[in-house]
C-alpha positions in Angstrom: 66.6 81.2 22.0 67.5 77.9 23.7 69.4 75.3 21.8 69.0 71.5 21.8 71.7 70.9 24.4 70.2 73.4 26.8 66.8 71.7 26.5 68.3 68.3 26.9 70.3 69.4 30.0 67.1 70.8 31.5 65.5 67.3 31.3 68.6 65.6 32.7 68.9 67.9 35.6 65.3 67.7 36.6 64.7 65.1 39.3 61.0 65.1 40.1 59.3 62.6 37.7 56.4 64.7 36.5 58.6 67.8 36.2 60.9 65.7 34.0 58.0 64.5 31.9 57.0 68.2 31.4 60.5 69.1 30.5 60.7 66.3 28.0 57.4 67.2 26.4 58.3 70.9 26.3 61.7 70.1 24.6 60.1 68.0 21.9 57.3 70.5 21.3 59.7 73.4 21.1 61.9 71.5 18.7 58.9 70.6 16.5 57.8 74.3 16.5 61.2 75.7 15.6 61.8 77.2 19.0 65.2 75.5 19.6 68.4 76.2 17.7 70.1 73.1 16.2 73.2 73.9 18.3 75.0 72.3 21.2 76.4 74.9 23.6 76.4 73.1 26.9 77.7 69.8 28.2 75.5 67.0 29.5 75.9 66.1 33.2 77.8 62.9 34.1 74.6 61.6 35.9 71.0 62.8 35.7 69.2 64.1 38.7 67.2 61.5 40.6 64.3 61.8 43.0 64.6 60.8 46.6 62.6 57.6 45.8 62.9 54.9 44.6 65.9 53.7 46.5 68.5 52.6 44.0 70.1 49.2 44.6 72.7 47.1 42.7 70.9 44.6 40.4 72.0 41.7 42.6 70.3 43.2 45.7 66.9 43.6 44.1 64.1 41.6 45.6 62.5 38.9 43.4 59.3 40.2 41.6 57.5 36.9 40.9 55.6 36.2 37.7 52.5 38.4 37.9 50.5 35.7 39.8 49.6 38.0 42.7 48.7 41.7 42.9 52.0 42.4 44.7 54.1 40.7 42.0 52.2 42.6 39.3 52.8 45.9 41.0 56.5 45.0 41.4 56.7 44.2 37.7 55.0 47.4 36.6 57.2 49.4 39.0 60.3 47.8 37.5 59.1 48.7 34.0 58.2 52.3 35.1 61.8 52.7 36.3 63.2 51.5 33.0 61.0 54.1 31.2 62.0 56.8 33.6 65.7 56.2 33.0 65.0 55.9 29.3 63.9 59.5 29.2 67.4 60.5 30.4 69.1 58.1 28.0 67.2 59.6 25.0 68.0 63.2 26.0 71.6 62.4 26.9 72.0 60.8 23.5 70.6 63.9 21.9 72.5 66.5 23.9 75.8 64.6 24.1 76.1 63.3 20.5 73.7 65.4 18.4 76.5 67.5 17.0 78.0 64.4 15.3 74.9 63.8 13.2 72.5 65.5 10.8 69.4 67.4 11.9 67.2 64.4 11.5 69.0 62.7 14.4 67.5 65.4 16.6 64.1 64.7 15.1 64.3 61.1 16.1 65.7 61.4 19.6 63.3 64.2 20.5 60.5 61.9 19.6 62.0 59.0 21.5 62.5 61.1 24.6 58.9 62.3 24.5 57.6 58.8 24.0 59.6 57.4 26.9 58.1 60.2 29.0 54.6 59.1 27.9 55.4 55.4 28.7 56.5 56.3 32.2 53.3 58.4 32.8 51.1 55.5 31.6 52.9 53.0 33.9 52.9 55.3 36.9 49.2 56.0 36.3 48.6 52.3 36.3 50.5 51.8 39.5 48.4 54.5 41.2 45.2 52.8 40.0 46.5 49.6 41.7 47.2 51.5 45.0 50.9 52.1 44.5 53.2 54.7 42.8 56.6 55.1 41.4 59.1 55.2 44.2 57.2 52.8 46.5 59.6 50.0 45.8 63.4 49.9 45.2 64.8 50.0 41.7 68.1 48.9 40.3 70.8 51.3 39.3 72.4 49.3 36.5 70.8 51.1 33.5 72.8 54.3 33.7 76.0 52.2 33.7 75.6 51.8 30.0 75.5 55.6 29.5 78.6 56.0 31.6 80.4 53.3 29.8 79.7 54.9 26.4 79.8 58.6 27.2 82.8 59.1 25.0 81.6 57.4 21.8 78.4 57.9 19.8 78.7 54.6 18.0 79.3 52.8 21.3 76.2 54.4 22.8 74.0 53.5 19.8 75.4 50.0 19.8 74.7 49.4 23.5 71.6 51.4 24.4 69.1 51.1 21.5 70.6 48.0 19.8 71.2 45.9 23.0 69.2 47.2 25.9 66.1 48.4 24.0 66.3 45.4 21.6 66.1 43.2 24.7 62.8 44.8 25.5 61.5 43.6 22.1 62.5 40.0 23.2 60.9 40.0 26.6 57.9 42.3 26.4 55.6 39.9 24.4 55.9 37.2 27.2 55.2 39.9 29.8 52.1 41.0 28.0 50.9 37.3 28.0 51.4 37.1 31.7 49.2 40.1 32.4 46.6 38.8 29.9 46.6 35.4 31.7 45.6 37.0 35.0 43.0 39.2 33.4 45.0 42.5 33.7 44.1 43.7 30.2 44.7 47.3 31.0 48.4 46.7 31.8 48.7 44.4 28.8 47.3 47.2 26.5 49.9 49.7 27.9 52.7 47.2 27.3 51.5 46.6 23.8 51.6 50.3 23.0 55.1 50.5 24.5 56.3 47.5 22.5 55.3 49.2 19.2 57.1 52.4 20.1 60.2 50.6 21.3 60.5 48.9 17.9 60.7 52.3 16.3 63.3 53.3 18.9 65.5 50.3 18.1 65.0 51.2 14.4 66.3 54.7 15.0 69.3 53.4 16.8 70.1 50.9 14.1 69.7 53.4 11.4 72.0 56.0 13.0 74.5 53.4 13.9 74.6 52.5 10.2 75.0 56.2 9.3 77.8 56.6 11.7 79.6 53.5 10.5 79.3 54.6 6.9 80.7 58.1 7.7 83.6 56.4 9.5 84.2 53.8 6.8 83.3 50.9 9.1 81.5 47.6 8.3 78.5 47.9 10.7 78.2 44.3 11.8 81.8 43.6 13.0 81.9 47.2 14.3 78.8 46.6 16.4 80.1 43.2 17.7 83.4 44.8 18.7 81.7 47.7 20.5 79.3 45.5 22.4 82.1 43.1 23.5 84.0 46.1 24.8 81.3 48.1 26.4 78.3 45.9 27.4 78.5 44.3 30.8 76.6 41.2 30.1 76.0 38.6 27.4 73.5 38.4 24.6 71.2 35.5 25.4 68.3 34.0 23.5 65.4 33.8 23.0 65.4 36.7 20.5 62.3 38.2 19.0 63.8 37.9 15.5 60.8 39.3 13.6 60.6 42.5 15.7 64.4 42.9 15.5 64.3 42.4 11.8 61.5 45.1 11.4 63.8 47.4 13.4 66.7 46.8 11.0 68.6 44.6 13.5 69.4 41.6 11.4 70.4 38.2 12.9 73.9 38.6 11.6 74.5 41.3 14.2 73.6 39.4 17.3 73.8 35.6 16.6 77.6 35.5 16.4 79.0 34.4 19.7 75.7 34.6 21.7 75.1 31.8 24.2 
């Protein structure tokens, strides 16, 4: 019988997008049906496999996407979002395979579900791109997202602090305005997809916040100063408003975490 780490590694070492989606769904289904051991026998790769396209560029070399006013800018925005969701599949399964042994079994329940939902989000966005005459890989994408995984590969609390509690929480802040842009130009199909993703991402931030609190309690740490120290040490950026305080609060991410020192 496969174990969790073997299933996670399969996802991470699969490059082709729809093969990765199938691997993610298979892992989540096998875990739910009791076909995977709660064991961690293999290490995660340093970097996940990537398809030949899209071309990955540094964030400062990415072309401007515009504000959804034209068909081309809408495609560029959807492509950028699809890339975020594609990388998020790997982030979820790397979280699970790399750090699952540090946490109770329920941690695996949460991150298997997160990984499967990220795969579904990518599939929805790629399907939308194809309906608009494009596809994932048609445009370049930035390679900055995996830097957070590399920076926090040694520390489960650092990973939880940075990936769900900073990067995914940022999605809670900016997605409502993105939905409004698509609604304003009459693209209600994309708006509905993003509304579904926003609801799921709130639960993902909630899972990250909950397990960060669990890890801090186990280590005898005060969660708020611990989070602030880890973010200052490992996040290559700054926390900037506006914040979606209501969504963050529902996800357990109180203002006391992120309002200190933000600018």
